[in-house]
N, C-alpha and C positions, 0 to 999 in steps of 0.2 A: 826497723825504722825507729828513729829516736823518739822519745816521749814528747808529746806536744803539751805544753803547759803554760801557766802564767795568765797574762791579761785576757786571752781569748776565750776563757770559759764562758763569758757572758755573751759573746757575739757569735752564736751558733746558727744564724739564719742561712748558712750555706753548708751543705754536706754532700756526700756522694749522690744521694737521691734528693737533695734539697730539703732535708728534714730540719725542723726547728722544734726541739722538744718532741711533741707528739704530732706535729703537723708537717706540711709540705710547702715549699716555696720554690718556684721555678726561676732560677737565675742562670739559665743556660747561656744567655747572651754574655754574661760576665765570664763564664767558663770558656766560651769561645774566644773572648778577648785574650785570655791567658794562653789558649792554644796558639793564637797568632803571635803573641809576644815571645813565647818560648822558642820560636824559630830563630830568634836572634841569639848571638853569643851570650848576652847578658840581659836579664829582665830585672828591673828594680820595682819593687812594690813599697811605696812610702805613704803612710797615712797615720792618723792619730790612733791612740789606743782605743780598742773597741770597734774598729772599723770593719773587722771581718777578714783581716789579712790571713791569719792562720786557718780559718775555716775555708777560705777560698783555696788555699794551697792544699789542704787536706782533701777537700772534695775533688780537686783536679787530679791529685796523685792517685786517689782511689779509683777514679773512673778512667784513667789513662789506658788507652789500648795500643799506644805506639810501642814498637819493639825496642824499648830502652829501659834501663834501670833508673828508678827514681830514688835518689839518695836524699833523705830528709834529716836535716840537723836543726835542732832547736837550741839556741844558745840560752842557758839559764844563768841566773845571777851568780851562781857559784862556779861557773865555768869560764873564768876570765883569763887564765894564763894561756899562752900559745900552745904548749904541749897538750893540755887537756882538750883544747879546741880541735887541734889537728887529729888527735886520736879519735875524737868523735866523728870527724869528717871521714877519715879512712874507714872506720868501722861501718859507717852508713853506706859507703860505696861498696865495700866487700859484702855487706849483708850478713847473713847468719853463718857464713863459713868460719871454721876455726881460725883463730889468729892468736899467736903466742905472745907477741909484744904487748905490753900494757900501755906504753907511751911511745911517741915518736920523738926523736931528738930534734931540738930546735933547728939545727943546721940542715937536716934532711927532710923537713916537713913537705916542702913544695915538691921536691924530687919524688918522695914516696907516693904522694897523692897523684902526681902526674903519671907515674908508672902504673898505678892501679887503674886509673882512668883508661889508659891506652889498652890495658889487658881486657877491658870490658868490650867484647865484640859487638854487642847490640847498642852501645852508646850509653851515655849517662846524662841525666838531668840532676844536677846538684842543687838542692833547695836549702838555703840557710835562713832560717826564720829567727826573728828577734835579734837581728844583727846589732841593734843599738846596745845590747847587753855586753857585747864584746869590747872590753876596755883595753885590751893588750895592743899597744902600738905595734909591737913586733908581729903579732898575728895579722893585723890589718895590712901591714907592709907586705907580708908573705902572701896574703890573699890577693893583693894588687898584682904581685909578680905572677901568681898562678893564672889569673884572668888574662894576662898578656900572652901566655904561651900555651893555653889550652888548645887541644886539637879540635878540629871541626866536629868530631863525634861527641863533644861534650857541650852542654849548656848549663848556665848557672842562673839561679833565681835568688836574689837578695831581698829579704823582707825586713822592714825596719820602721820604727816610729819616726825616724828622721833621716835625712840624706846622710849617707856614709861619707867620711872624710877621704875615702879611697879616690885616687885620681883616675878619672875615666875618660880623659879627653881624647886619647888615641882611639878608643872604641867608639866614641861619639863621632869622630871624623870619619870612621869607617862604616858608620850607620849600623853598628852592631849592638845597639842598646834599645830596648823597649821599656816603656814606663807605664805603670798603673798607679794612679794617684787617688787621693781621698775622694775627689769628685766622681771617679769611676766606680768606687765602692759604695757610694751612697745609694740607698734604696730609692726607687721611684715611687710615685704615689700609687701606681698600680701594684707594685711589689709590696708596698705597705698594706694595701687592702688584702692581698693574698696571704701575707704573713698573719694578719689578724684572723682571717677566716680559717687558716690551717690550724689555729689554736682554739677554734670555736668561739671567736669574738666577732660580733657583727655590729658595725657602727654605721651611722648615716654617712652620706658622701661628705657632708660638712665636717663630721667628726673625724673621718679618715684624713681629709685634707688638713684639718687643724693639727692632728697628731704629727702628720708628715712635716708640716711647716715648722712646728715647734722643735722637732728632733733634727730637722734638716737632713733627713734620711740616714742619720747616724745609727749604725746597726746596734750598738750596745744600748743606746737610748731607747730604740724600739723594743729590744728584747726586755729591758727592764719594765717598759710600759706594758708589754704583754703579760709579764709575770704579775704585775699589780692589777691588771684588768681581769685576769682570770677569776671568775666568781664574783666580780665587783657588782654590787646591786644597781649602780647607776653609771654605766660606762660613758655615756655622753657627758655627764657632769665631770667625771674623772678627767676626760680628755680636755674639757674646757679649762680645768684648773691645773693641768699637768705643766710642770715647769722644772727649772733647775733647783727649785726649793724642795722637790720631792726627796724624801729621805734616801731612797735607794740611789737616785742620781747624785745627790750631794755626797754620799759616802764614796761612791765610785770616783767622782771627780776629785774629791779630797785625797783619796788614796793614790790615784793614778796621775793627777795633774798638779795639785797645789803643794802637797807635803814634800815633794822632791825638789822644790824650787828654793833658791837662796832667799833670804829674808827680804833683800831689797827688791827682788823680782815679785815676791808675794805682795809687798807693799804697793808696788806700781800697779799690779793687777787689780788689787782691791780698790784703790783710789780712782783709777781710770774707768772702773766699771760703771760710774755714774753716767757716762756718755755712751751714745749708741755707735759713735765712730770717733776716731781721733787720729791726729798726726803727731809727729815727734814733739812739736812745740806745745800743743795742748796737753799731751801726756806729761811733759816736763812740768808744766804749770800745776797740774793736778797732783802729780807725785811729789812735787817739792824737791826735785833733783834733776840734774841733766843726764843725758845719755839714754833717754827712754826709747828713742827711735831704734837704737841698736838692740835694746832688750826686745822690742816688738819684732824686729827682723829675725832675731835669734829664735824667738818663740815660734814664729811662722815657719822658719826652716826646720824646727823640731816638731812640726805638726802638733803644736800644743793648743789646738782649737783657736788659733789666731789666724785671721785671713786678711790679706791685703786687698784693697778695693780698687786699685788702679795699677796700670802697667808700670809706673815708676816706683811702686811699693812705698808710697808716702802716706797713704791713708789706710787705717786698719779697723777691724771690728772683731769682736769675740763671737764665738758660737752662742746662739741664743740661750741654750741651757747653761753654758758656762757663765754668761752674763747674769742670769737669774741667781745662780749659786754664789757668784762673787758679791752681788748686791746683798744677798742674805747674810753672808759673812761680814760684809761691811757694816750692816746694821747691828750685828751681834758684837762686833769688836771695836768699831770706830764711829758709833752713832753720832757723837757730838760734832764730828767733822763734816757730816753730810751736807747741812745747809751751806757751809762755807765752800765746799767743793762745787756745789751747784752754782753759787754766785761767781766763783772763778770761771766756770764754764760759760755762764751767761755773758760775762764781760768779754771773754775771748770771742765767742760767737758773734756778739754785737759788733766788736771791732772789725771782724772779718766780713761783716755784712750778711751773716747767716742768721737772719732774724727769727725764722721759725724755730730753730734750735735754741736761740737765745731766750725766746718767750717760754719755751718748755722748761728750761732750767731756772728761769726767774720764778716761775710758778712753783717749781719743785722746792725752791728755797723759801717759799712762803711770802714772797714780795709781790702781792697782788697789784697794788697801784702802779708799780714800775712795769709790770707785765702789761697792764692795760694801756699805759702810755706808749710802750713799744709797739703794740698792735695798732693803735690809732695813728702813730707817726708814720707807720709803714703801709697802712692799708691802701692809701692812695697810690703809693709806689707800686704795690702789687697790681692794682688795676691798670696802671700805666705800662707795666711790663707784660700785660696780657695774662696775668696769673691771678685773676680774681678768685679762683678756687682755693688759693692758698689761705685767704681770709677765713673761709669756712673751716679748713683744717686746723688753723690755730685757735679759733674760737671754741672748738670742741673741748679744748683743755680747760676752759673756764667753767665753773659750776653754774648751773641755771640761776638766773636772777642777779648775777654779779654786775651786770651793766647798770642796775638801779643805783649803784653807789659810785659809778665811774663814767662820767660823760664821754670820755675818750672811747671807752669800751662800747658805750651805746652807739656812738658814731660808727664804729667798725661793724657792729651788729646791723646797723641800718644799711651800710654799704653792702654787706653780705646779702641782706634780704633783697635789695634792689637787683644785685647781680643774678640772683636765683629766681627772680620773679615773685618773691613772697612779699608783696607790697604792703599788705596790712601789718605784717610783722615789722617791716621797715619803718612804716609810719609811727608805730608805737615806740620804736627805739629812738626815732628822731624827736618825738615828744619828750622822752626821757632826757635826751641830750639838751634840748632847749630849756628844760627845767633847771639845768645847772649853769646856764650861760651867765646869768647875772651875778653868780657867786664867784665867777672866775676873774682873774686879773684882767686889766684892760686889754693888754696885748693878746692874751689867750682868748678873751671874749670875742675880739674881732676875728681871730682865727676860727673859732667855733661858729660864728655867724656865717662866715663865708662857706665853711664846710657844710653847714646845714642847708644853706641856700642852694649850693651845688648839688647836694643829694636830693633836694626837693625837685630840682629840674630833672635829675636822672629818673626819679620816680614818675615825673610827668611824662617824659618821653617813653617810658616803659608802659604806662597806663593809658596814655593818650589824653590825659586831663590837662591840656595846655592852658585852658582859660583860668585855671586855679593857681597858676604860678606867675602871674604878671608881676607881682611885687618882688618875687625872687629874681626875675629877669632884670628888673630895674636896679635892684640892690647889687647884683653881681656886675651889671654893666658899669655902675658907678664905682664899685669897690676895686675892680681889677683894671680899670682904665689907667693908662700911663700917667695921666695928669691928675689922678686922684690926690687930694690934699691930705688924706688920712695916712698915717703910718700903719701899715698892716703887717702883723707878724704872720707871714704866709710863706710857705716853702714854694719853690718852683713847681713841685709836683702838684700841690693843691691848686696853685694858679692854673696849671695846665688842665687839670680835671675841670675846674670852673669854666675855663674858656671852651672846652669841648662840650660840656653839657649845655652851656649857654648857646653856643653855635648850633647845636642839634635842635634844640627847642625852637630857635629862631628860624631854622630851615623849614621845619614842618609847619611853622606858623606863617609861612610865606613872607617872612622878613629877610629876604635873600641878601640884601645889601649889608644888613647888620651881621647876618650869619657869615658872610664872606669876610668881613673885618675880623671877627672873633676867631673863626676857624683858621684863617691865615696866620693870625698872631699865635694861635695855639700850635700850629704846625712848625712855625719858626722856633718857638720856645722848645718844643719837643726835640727838634734836631740839635739845638744848642745844648740841652741837658742829656742827650743820648737816650731818649725814650722812643724807640721805633714804634711801639704799639700806639702810643699817643699820636705820633706823626701820621701813621696810617689812618687812625680813627678820624683825625681832623680832615685829612685829605679825602677820605671816603665820603664825607658829607659836603665837601666844597665842590659840588658837581652840578650846580644849577646856574642857569643864566642870570646875570645881574645887569645893572646899568653899565658895567665895565667888562662883562664877560659874555661873549656871544654863545649861541647854542653850540657852534662848532668848538668853541673854546671849552665849554662845559664838557662836551664829549671827550675832548683830549685830556682834560683834567681827570675824568673818570678812568680813562686808560692808564694814565700815569699813576693814579692811586693803586690800581690793580697791579701794575708792574712793580711799584714800590713794595707792596705787600709780599709779592713773590720773592723779591730780593731779600726781604727780612725773614722769610719763612713763615709769613702770617696769612697766606692765601686761603687758608681754611677757617679763618676766624669769622664769627657772625658779624663783627663790626664792619666787615668788607661788603656786606650785602647791599647797603645803599649805593656804593660806588658801582657795583656790578649791575644793580637795577637801573641806575641812571645811564650807564653805558648802553644797556639794552633799550632804554626809553628813547634816548636821542638817536641811536643808530636806526631804530625802526622809523622814527619820524623822518630821517634822512634817506630812507629806502635801503639801508644796509641790513637786510633781514637776517642773513647768515650770522653776522657778528652779533646782532641783537639776540638771536635765539641762543647762541653759545653763551653770551654773558648772562642771559636770564636763567639758563639751566644751572650755571655755577652759583648764581645768587640764591636760588632755591636750595641748593645743596648746603650752603653755609648759614642760611637765615634761621632765626628762631622766632617764628611768627607769634608763638604763644606769649612771649615776653617782649615783643617789639612790634606792637600793632601798627605803628606809623609806617614802618618799612614794609609790613605785610600789605598795606593798602597800595603802596607803590608797585610791589611785585605782582599783585593780582591785576592791577590796572594794566601793567605792561604785558602781562600774559594775554589779557583780552585784546590788546592792540595787535599783538603778534598773530592771534587767530584771525582778526579782521583782515590783516594784510595778506594772510594765506587764503582768504575766502572761506574760513571756517566760522560761520556766523553763530551757529548754535553753541559751539565751544566758547566763542567770545562772550555770548550772553551769560553763560555760567560763570566765566571768570569775572566779568564786570559785577555780577550779582554778589559773588564772594567778596569782591573789593568793597562794594557798598555795605555789606554786612560788617566787614572789618572796620570801616570808617564810622559806622554807627556807634562803635564803642568809644570813639574819641569825643572830646569836648573842646570847644573853642575853635579857632580858625585852623584849618589844616590845608596844606598846599594842594592836596589832590582830592579833598572831600567832595567838592562840587563837580569837578570834571568826571570822576568815576560814576557819580549818580547820573549826570547828564548823558554820558556815553551808554550807560545801561538803558536809560529811557530811549535813546535814539535807536539802539540795537533792537529793543522790543518793538518799536514802531516799524522798523524795516522788516522784522520777521512777522508782521501782520497782527500785532496785538497793541494797537494805539491806546486802548483803554488802560491796559496795564502800564503803558508808558506814562500816561497822564497821572496815574496813581503814584508812580515812582517819584514824580516831581512834586507831589503834594507835600506841603509842610515846609518848603524852602523859605528862607528868610527873604526880606525885600532886597537885601544886598546881593544874595545869591541869584535872585530872579533877574537882576540887572547884568549878571555875568554873561559873556558871550557864549560860553558852553551851554548854559540853560536856554538862552534865546535860540541858539541853533537847534538844540534838541526839540524845542517846541515847534520849530519850523519843520523838522523832519516828521513830527507827528501830523502836522497839517498836510504835508505832501502825501503821507500815507493815507490820509482820509480824503484825498482829492480836493484839497483847498489851497491851490498855489498862491492865490491872491493874499490870503492871510499870512501864509509863509513869507511872502515878500515884505509885508508890513513888519513882521517880527524881525526880519533880517536887516531892515534899513538902518537901525541904530548901530548895529555891529559893523556894517559896511562903511558907515560914515565916521566911525570912531577908531582912529588908529590905536594899536596897542601901546601901552606904556613903554618907555624906553627900557630896553633890556629884556622885554618879554617877547618870545617868538610869536610871530603873527599867525599862530595855528587857527584860532577862532575866526580871524579875518579871512584867511584862505578858505576855510570851510564855509563861511557865510557866502562868499562870492560863488563858490561851487553850488551850494544849495540854491542860491538865487538863479544861477544859470539853469539848473534843473527845473525850477519853477517857470522861468521864461520859456524853456523848451516845451514844457507841458502846455503852456498857453499859446504855443505856436510862433513865438517871437524869436527866430533864430539869430537875428542881429544882436538883440539884447543878451541872448545866451552866449554868443561868441564874445561879446564885450566882457561879460562876467568871467568867462574862462580866462581871458587875457589878464583881467585884473587879478584873478587868483594866482596865475603864473607869476605876475609881477610881485605880488605879496610874498609868494613862496620863494622866489629867487634868492634873497639875501641869506637865508638859512637853509636853502635846499630842502624845503619842506615837501616831501613826496607823499608822506602817509595820508594827509587829508584827501588826496585824490582816491586812495583806496578806501578810506572810511566812507566817503560819499558815493562810492561806486560810479565814478565819473567817466567811465570808458565811452559811453554813448555821447556824453556831453562834449568830449574832445573832438568828436567828428564834425562839429559845427564850425570849428576854426577855419577861416579861409586858407587856401593853399598859400604857403609862404607868408601866412598872416600873423606869425608870432615872433616876438623878439627874444624868445626864451627856448630856442631849439635844443640846446644841450640839456636843460632841465626837463623838457618834454620827452627827450630820449630816455631819461631815467624813469620818468613816470610810466611811459609805455612799457618799459622793461618790467616794472613792478606789477603793472596791471596784466601783464602777459601779452606781449606784442602780437603773438600769433593769433590770439583770440580777439584782438581789437577789431573794431569795424574798419573796413578799408579806408573810409574817409578820414578816420583818425590817424591811421598810419601815414596817410598822404600829407598830414599836416607838417611832418618833418620835411623841410625843403630838400627834395632829392636825396633821400637817405642813402642812396647808392653813392652819392658824392662824399658824404661824411658818415661813417658808421657810428652807431651809438657809443662805442668805446672811444672813438675819436672825439665825439661831441663832449664826452665827459672830461677828456683831457683839455679840450678847448676852453671849458669854463674856468680853468685855472690860469690861462694865459694872461688875463688882465691883472692878475695879482702879482705880488712880489715873490711868490714861491719859486724856488729853484726846481730844476728837473728832479733831483733826488727828493725834495720836499713833496712834489706832486706824486712821485712814486709811492712815498709813504702814505699819503692821504688816500690813494686809490688801492693800496695793498697790492701793487704790481711791481715788477722789476724796473730798474732804470732803463734797461734795453727796450722794454715794452713802451715806456713813455717816449723814448727817442724815436721809435718806429712810428708811433701815432703822430708825433709832432712833424716828422718828415712828410707823412701823408697829408696832414693838414696844410702845411706850406704848399705842397704840390697842388692840392685840389682848390686852394684859395688863391693860387698864383701869387704867393707871398714869399719874400726872401728872408724875412726876419719876424720876430715875435710881434712887434708893434704893428707891422703891416698886416699880419694875420688877424690881429684883434680888430683893426679898423675895417678890414674886408668883412669879418664875421658880423660886425655891427651893421654894416651897410646891407648885408643879406638877412639881417634880423635873426641871426643865429645866437647873438648875445644881446643882453640888455644894454641900452645906452648909458645906464648908471655906471659910474666909475667905481673901481675897487670891488672888493668882495665882501 
């Protein structure tokens, strides 16, 4: 067998028994890969120097048990003419047998080799190693001819640093080529650990992983590291510092990679090493010449530690160790050019919108103020793109304390602190930014003021300190209004963030109409400037009833926000939690428990309660409501208690602070602990005490203590005061039901029946089913006179929610001849007075259009009606529908 020599001396981690120096490494999987490959007519092994090509071939040849001759030829740098090459090939095939000819004539080379192959009865595997050293065009042409006519008893393995110019298309079409590339030869992390252990070197898991990542599994790099680590007093430190600047690595790369390159290629490699990735245009800019893309493509094809990053082979990077080595050589030879190279790269990345890399190179050039402005100008954009984590990544490149001199950087630091819930740090950075406001130009001053106010609102919504940002709310409301007389140097991104933060704070502060205005404007702006994350964030909080949006409309908005997030791929973002929570909230109120439970589960999956306490209050409150609707009162108590605890962290008005405390107290009373319930309500403000939720909770406590008369007194103001426009009549419905229970306790069934009918009437516009579950009104419904309700369809929903089978028979009879109209038909009936089409009704009820058509036919038949208007009129005459018009 021919002598194996040259580059592979250093990459010995594979041998017949897996030996490396004095150790063992099991790479049987790689040997089996070669076993499979050699079943093809031709196997190509192509990888950079030091990848272990020769070691693999040598180990495979030594361990081979197949009945064939392995003919091993290694092309050396002195063996470049065709005659000498073919003489070596023929000698390897014949083996040690005597052979008189010293050389083969050029014209007979292929013929003589083919004849010798045929004479080998057991078959031949011809291995030609270091094929890249064969410079003879004649020999390569003859090798191509040989491959085309080899008999099936022969297989060829070609190993090279780069792909051979031999034309192989016919063999590829015939599926007669197998390939082993650099990626196949790379060591895995497990194999790296075994390699170290086989040489008596033991590192921590982090140390092994770090060495593997730095070398990228390159065999020669690992072997050199092993040599250096043997006997090293501090292996962990060595690995932490190991790079392409290591002397052994540098000498190897210089000898095998750089010295053999033309001067223009060396120049391109050195100057482009300042960037972590490049394309042809950036490489041209850095190298100061055109044609860089072709240089990079040629280097990749030559396995010169250059790798393409995309299928189009337009972006490239260097092996990490090569990058380290090139940067060291750049500092040694062209140090004066380095700042300018970084500035060129920074401008290019900025123009391409690749700001993270632009900041990195701006800092590397020493241009700190420019880098700070870049971060500040783009931090709001990163937030709007849902990439707030990018701010943290970029800021790590700045030295500690740099924000003290740069207000823009302080703003970015504050935004980062808010995003990560580090609110004290954010407050300190905002104070730094404010200290620079007066020294800024007028236009810049206004920009800074709006940015600071917006971030203070973001802090408020993360901390729940709503009462402390009233001035910022007023400032932003005036500053970003369309009719503001001030000229504001403000980007669309900053305006969008301001609208979002303003709307969120207004939402949780129960200023729903103001929130609706700002969040709607923010959503429109977001769509116009192409910021999906901002649009979803705005719509995710625009989900509460207002003077112009009904409860059903709020529920639909929540569904639309969730659907929009799914279309944009943002369905797992924490910003969606309020929309999911609101969908669950309103769905449960309207008796759609399955939808409510599903939305609530998703809300908890995406929420971040630790840094968004306002949303946490909503989700815990809805969790309690779901448990109530399911009859799980102890679980409801725990959820309401958790909600009350979460809201205690908030200051100022919060949309759900009072309701969650009131529902906790009411649940405590219903579970037999009225004293605890009274204690829960202790300390409420005079304004809170006047709220219907609190009055109703105190009435529940009185009922639990056997005092229905006092309960009726407490409920009177709630029953006499209609809710404000746009507010669902939940407390009014609940108050009527509690009054009915009080009247029933006092033995006045007529008054109880009237209270139930009043509750049904108040509940009808928004289909409020949940209050009947909250008050456990099953027994109360039994006092309704037969055919005595004008809300039969709603009553059907309520009985379904309360569990119709377990309802008192008198309550079930309240539905006028339910055998005539089923509960499902009654649910369809309630939509007939509206302008909704049959497909619209199907969507509202989550059923098919065919189901709706069937129910409508049955309704017409049972009501002796021929059309929709007649059916509605007959239903009202039978008091199946309210006489109120519309929905």
